[in-house]
C-alpha positions in Angstrom: 0.4 0.4 -13.9 2.2 3.6 -13.0 -1.0 5.6 -14.5 -3.2 3.1 -12.7 -1.4 3.5 -9.3 -1.3 7.3 -9.9 -4.9 7.7 -10.5 -5.9 5.2 -7.5 -3.7 6.9 -4.9 -4.7 10.3 -6.1 -8.1 9.8 -5.4 -7.2 9.3 -1.8 -5.3 12.4 -1.6 -8.4 14.1 -3.4 -10.5 12.6 -0.4 -8.1 13.9 2.0 -8.0 17.5 0.2 -11.9 17.7 0.4 -12.2 16.5 3.9 -9.7 19.2 5.1 -12.3 21.8 3.9 -14.8 20.3 6.5 -12.4 21.7 9.2 -9.3 20.4 11.1 -11.3 17.8 13.4 -12.6 15.8 10.2 -9.3 15.6 9.0 -7.7 14.6 12.0 -10.4 11.8 12.5 -9.7 10.4 8.9 -6.0 10.6 9.7 -6.3 8.4 12.7 -8.2 5.6 10.6 -5.1 5.4 8.3 -3.1 2.7 10.2 -6.1 0.2 10.7 -6.9 0.9 7.0 -3.4 -0.1 6.1 -3.8 -3.1 8.2 -6.4 -4.3 5.6 -4.1 -3.4 2.8 -1.3 -5.1 4.4 -3.3 -8.7 4.6 -4.5 -8.0 1.0 -1.1 -7.4 -0.6 0.3 -10.4 1.3 -2.3 -12.7 -0.1 -1.8 -10.8 -3.5 2.0 -11.4 -3.4 1.3 -15.2 -2.9 -1.4 -15.0 -6.0 1.2 -13.5 -8.1 4.4 -15.5 -7.0 2.6 -19.2 -7.3 0.4 -18.4 -10.5 3.3 -16.8 -12.4 5.8 -19.6 -11.2 2.9 -22.3 -12.4 2.6 -20.6 -15.8 6.4 -20.3 -16.3 6.4 -24.2 -15.7 3.7 -24.7 -18.2 1.0 -25.7 -15.4 -1.7 -23.9 -16.8 -4.5 -26.3 -15.1 -2.9 -25.7 -11.7 -3.2 -21.7 -12.4 -6.5 -21.6 -12.8 -7.1 -23.9 -9.5 -5.1 -21.5 -7.6 -6.8 -18.6 -8.9 -10.0 -19.7 -7.8 -8.9 -20.8 -4.2 -7.5 -17.5 -3.6 -10.3 -15.5 -4.8 -12.7 -17.3 -2.5 -10.1 -17.6 0.6 -9.0 -14.1 0.5 -12.6 -12.6 0.1 -13.5 -14.7 3.1 -10.6 -13.7 5.3 -10.7 -9.8 4.5 -14.3 -10.1 5.5 -13.7 -11.6 8.9 -10.9 -9.0 9.6 -13.2 -6.0 8.6 -15.9 -7.4 11.1 -13.1 -7.5 13.9 -11.9 -4.0 13.2 -15.4 -2.8 13.5 -16.2 -4.5 16.6 -13.2 -3.3 18.3 -12.9 0.1 16.8 -13.0 2.1 20.3 -10.3 0.5 21.9 -8.3 0.7 19.1 -8.6 4.2 18.2 -8.0 5.3 21.8 -4.6 3.3 21.9 -3.6 5.1 18.8 -3.9 8.4 20.7 -7.6 9.8 19.1 -9.2 12.2 21.8 -12.8 11.5 23.0 -14.1 14.4 21.1 -13.0 13.0 17.9 -14.6 9.2 18.5 -17.9 10.1 17.1 -16.4 11.3 13.8 -14.4 8.4 13.6 -17.3 6.3 14.5 -19.5 7.7 11.8 -16.7 7.3 8.9 -15.2 3.9 9.8 -18.2 1.5 9.1 -18.6 2.6 5.5 -15.0 2.9 5.3 -14.4 -0.9 6.0 -17.1 -1.8 3.4 -15.0 0.3 1.0 -11.9 -1.7 2.3 -13.4 -4.8 1.7 -14.4 -4.0 -1.8 -11.2 -2.7 -2.6 -9.3 -5.9 -1.4 -11.3 -8.2 -3.6 -11.0 -5.9 -6.4 -7.3 -5.9 -5.7 -7.4 -10.0 -5.8 -8.9 -9.8 -9.2 -6.1 -7.2 -10.2 -3.5 -9.9 -9.1 -5.0 -12.5 -11.2 -4.5 -10.2 -14.4 -1.3 -9.1 -13.3 0.1 -13.1 -12.9 -1.5 -13.5 -16.5 0.7 -10.6 -17.9 -2.2 -8.5 -18.2 -1.5 -5.0 -16.6 -3.7 -2.9 -19.0 -6.8 -3.8 -17.5 -6.1 -3.3 -13.9 -4.5 0.1 -14.8 -7.6 1.2 -16.9 -9.7 0.3 -14.0 -7.6 2.1 -11.4 -8.2 5.3 -13.7 -12.1 4.5 -14.0 -12.5 3.9 -10.1 -10.4 7.3 -9.4 -12.6 9.1 -11.9 -15.6 7.9 -10.1 -14.6 8.8 -6.7 -13.8 12.3 -7.9 -17.2 13.0 -9.1 -18.8 11.3 -6.4 -16.4 12.9 -3.6 -18.0 16.4 -3.6 -21.6 15.4 -4.3 -21.4 12.9 -1.3 -19.5 14.9 1.0 -21.2 18.5 0.6 -24.2 17.5 -1.2 -26.1 19.6 -4.3 -28.8 21.8 -4.0 -31.2 21.5 -0.9 -29.3 18.0 0.1 -26.5 18.9 2.7 -24.6 15.8 2.1 -23.2 13.2 4.4 -20.0 15.1 5.5 -17.0 13.1 6.6 -18.5 9.7 5.8 -19.7 10.6 2.3 -16.1 10.1 1.3 -16.0 6.7 2.3 -19.4 5.9 0.7 -17.8 7.5 -2.7 -15.1 5.1 -2.4 -17.4 2.0 -2.0 -19.4 3.2 -4.9 -16.1 3.5 -7.1 -14.6 0.2 -6.2 -17.8 -1.5 -6.4 -18.2 -0.4 -10.1 -14.7 -1.6 -10.7 -15.5 -4.8 -9.1 -18.5 -5.8 -11.3 -16.4 -5.1 -14.4 -13.5 -7.2 -13.2 -16.1 -10.1 -12.4 -17.5 -9.7 -15.7 -14.0 -10.2 -17.5 -12.9 -13.2 -15.4 -16.3 -14.9 -16.2 -15.3 -14.4 -19.9 -11.9 -15.7 -19.4 -10.4 -19.4 -18.7 -8.2 -18.5 -15.6 -10.5 -19.7 -13.2 -12.2 -23.4 -12.4 -14.3 -24.9 -9.9 -12.9 -28.6 -10.4 -10.2 -30.0 -8.4 -10.2 -27.3 -5.7 -10.2 -29.6 -2.9 -7.0 -31.4 -3.8 -5.4 -28.6 -5.1 -5.9 -27.0 -1.7 -4.4 -29.9 0.0 -1.3 -29.6 -2.4 -1.0 -25.7 -2.4 -1.8 -24.6 1.1 1.7 -25.4 2.6 3.7 -23.5 -0.4 1.0 -20.6 -0.6 1.2 -20.0 3.3 5.2 -20.2 3.0 4.9 -17.3 0.8 1.7 -15.4 2.0 2.4 -15.4 5.7 5.7 -14.0 5.9 4.6 -11.4 3.1 1.3 -10.6 5.1 3.7 -10.2 8.2 6.1 -7.9 6.1 2.8 -6.0 5.1 1.4 -6.0 8.4 4.6 -4.2 9.9 4.0 -0.9 8.0 0.5 -0.5 9.7 1.9 -1.3 13.0 4.8 1.2 12.5 2.1 3.7 11.2 -0.2 3.5 14.4 3.1 4.1 16.6 4.2 6.8 14.4 0.8 8.4 14.9 1.0 7.7 18.5 4.3 10.0 18.5 2.6 12.9 16.2 -0.5 13.0 18.5 1.5 14.0 21.3 2.2 17.4 19.2 -1.5 18.0 18.7 -4.5 17.7 16.4 -3.1 20.2 13.7 0.1 17.9 13.5 -1.8 14.7 13.1 -3.8 16.3 10.4 -0.6 17.4 8.7 0.9 14.0 9.1 -2.1 12.4 7.6 -2.0 14.4 4.3 1.6 13.8 3.9 1.1 10.0 4.2 -1.4 10.6 1.4 1.2 12.8 -0.7 3.8 9.9 0.3 1.9 7.1 -1.7 1.0 9.5 -4.5 4.7 10.4 -5.0 5.6 6.3 -4.8 3.6 5.9 -7.6 6.3 4.4 -9.8 7.7 2.4 -7.0 4.3 0.8 -6.5 3.7 0.0 -10.1 7.2 -1.8 -10.0 6.1 -3.9 -6.8 3.1 -4.9 -8.7 4.8 -5.4 -12.3 7.9 -7.0 -11.4 6.8 -10.1 -9.5 5.1 -11.8 -12.0 7.7 -11.3 -14.6 10.6 -12.3 -11.9 8.5 -15.5 -10.9 8.6 -16.5 -14.5 12.2 -16.2 -14.7 12.4 -17.9 -11.6 10.7 -20.8 -12.7 12.8 -21.1 -15.8 16.0 -20.6 -13.9 16.9 -17.3 -16.0 19.0 -15.9 -13.0 20.9 -13.6 -15.5 17.8 -11.6 -16.3 16.6 -11.3 -13.0 19.7 -9.4 -12.3 19.2 -7.2 -15.3 15.8 -6.4 -14.4 16.4 -5.5 -10.8 19.4 -3.2 -11.7 17.0 -1.5 -14.3 14.7 -1.4 -11.4 17.1 0.2 -9.2 18.2 3.0 -11.6 14.6 3.9 -12.4 13.5 4.1 -8.5 16.5 6.2 -7.7 16.5 8.7 -10.5 12.8 9.1 -10.8 12.4 9.5 -6.7 15.0 11.7 -6.4 14.1 14.3 -9.1 10.5 14.3 -8.0 11.6 14.7 -4.5 13.7 17.7 -5.1 10.9 19.4 -7.4 8.2 18.8 -4.6 10.4 20.1 -2.0 10.7 23.3 -3.9 7.1 23.5 -4.3 6.5 22.5 -0.7 4.8 25.8 0.3 2.3 26.0 -2.5 1.3 22.2 -2.1 0.9 22.9 1.4 -1.5 25.8 0.7 -3.6 23.8 -2.0 -4.1 20.8 0.5 -4.7 22.6 3.6 -6.2 26.0 4.6 -5.2 25.8 8.6 -2.0 27.6 9.0 -0.6 25.2 11.7 -1.6 22.2 9.3 -0.1 23.9 6.4 3.4 24.8 8.4 3.6 21.1 9.6 3.1 19.8 6.0 5.5 21.9 4.3 8.2 20.7 6.9 7.2 17.2 5.8 7.5 17.6 2.2 10.8 19.3 2.3 12.1 16.3 4.5 10.5 13.3 3.3 10.0 13.5 -0.5 13.9 13.3 -1.4 14.2 10.4 1.0 11.8 8.0 -0.9 14.6 7.5 -3.4 16.0 5.0 -0.9 12.8 4.2 0.4 11.8 3.0 -3.0 14.8 0.7 -3.4 13.8 -0.6 0.0 10.3 -1.4 -1.2 11.4 -3.2 -4.6 13.6 -5.4 -2.7 10.7 -6.5 -0.6 8.6 -7.3 -3.4 11.3 -9.2 -5.4 12.5 -11.0 -2.6 9.0 -12.7 -2.3 8.9 -13.4 -6.0 12.1 -15.0 -6.0 11.5 -17.9 -3.2 13.1 -15.3 -0.2 10.0 -14.7 1.7 11.8 -14.7 5.4 14.4 -12.5 4.1 11.8 -10.1 2.7 9.9 -10.1 6.0 13.4 -9.5 8.1 14.0 -6.6 5.5 10.6 -5.1 6.2 11.2 -5.4 10.1 14.7 -3.9 9.9 13.4 -1.0 7.8 10.5 0.0 10.1 11.7 -1.1 13.6 15.4 -0.5 13.6 15.8 2.2 11.1 12.5 4.2 10.6 10.8 4.3 14.1 13.6 5.0 16.4 14.8 7.8 14.1 11.5 9.3 13.8 11.2 9.1 17.6 14.7 10.7 18.3 13.7 13.3 15.7 10.6 14.1 17.8 12.3 13.9 20.9 15.4 16.2 20.0 13.5 18.5 17.7 10.3 18.9 20.1 8.2 19.5 16.8 7.1 18.4 13.3 10.1 19.3 12.0 12.2 17.1 14.3 10.0 14.3 13.2 10.2 15.0 9.5 14.3 14.8 9.7 14.1 11.7 11.7 11.8 9.7 9.5 14.0 11.0 6.6 17.0 9.7 7.9 15.2 6.4 8.7 14.3 6.1 4.9 17.9 6.6 3.8 19.3 4.1 6.3 16.5 1.4 5.6 17.3 1.6 1.5 20.9 1.5 2.1 20.3 -1.8 4.1 18.0 -3.4 1.9 20.3 -2.8 -1.1 23.2 -4.4 0.7 21.2 -7.6 1.9 19.6 -8.1 -1.8 23.1 -8.0 -3.0 24.4 -10.5 -0.6 21.3 -12.5 -1.2 21.9 -12.5 -5.1 25.4 -13.2 -4.7 24.7 -16.5 -2.6 22.1 -17.6 -5.5 24.7 -16.9 -7.9 27.3 -19.2 -6.1 24.8 -22.0 -5.7 23.8 -21.9 -9.5 27.6 -22.0 -10.5 28.2 -24.8 -8.1 25.4 -26.8 -9.2 26.3 -26.4 -12.9 
């Protein structure tokens, strides 16, 4: 999964690197779309969390037939829900982007890019639901391989569709979105073919299963969605703060956001692969194994992210030069890399805690952890850093401090929750 996540997020960074060669305005236009793209991702991840939790628990309890019905229900309902969200974001795009802080001169660029990007988002969401089914059944190899395949396809298509070839001039900024759509569509075709050959889905008994499972599904999915929707909201607010510093700073912030997701590849792989395992342990009542799994996950996250963050901070000038040729964008990105990358060690702890809490039957606690991370720790520190520093450097160090506080708080809350569960188990025994 780590290899797959690296390739998937790597092609998003490649998109931004190619777009940066079109100029600062296209890069800033793409950066303004990130918060709304994250909104779609938040909904799809919330649904994916519920898929993994319910199906893995059903499998852990030996309810294979129910797991098949749940898989079919979620694929159908999730695809329809994302389609409605995509249509709504297309209709309301102008006031939304103006609210985030996009200048009128950027709106035509955003408009041309946004329609194909929404198509790519829908295809990516349906593909993600398919990945969630495979992970719930213990297969992480196919999702990982397909992430690599779609990334390679996007890498090949990006320069062709953005810049063109021979006499064809290319599509410019929208070409990046069309490349992503074609790559995701190819992956979705393979997933559909593999699911058709499996026995993980069924069309019988769906109505009765919907009546039985809607409430527990919503009990996990709704808090998980709220948890996942809070980062896009925070991203919109953060982008609005950065927009006060100018388009070059917004462009640097957008590149840093792409670099952030790539650098968190191990954490994201853990948030995908741990919940099905934890769900099975939860269904079987193996709480000691849960403790060992989480202790190992915390050690991996802190050691890996801290080492990677320090190395990337040392290489910040070189990385910034590779990703952007604009001096102002490059300087801003260099400051963001140096401050933010090491802080992801504790941000990763927080992300793993939120993912585990959903799998362990604590969706409301996961939602509260996400809210505290973003609105108590991250955004206030980012805003204060911007106000006191007056430039992107202050923003960077403020955001880094917010990540550190969030990780410490999440770890303390998780220890407390696990302690309560241990006492409950002992008293029941």
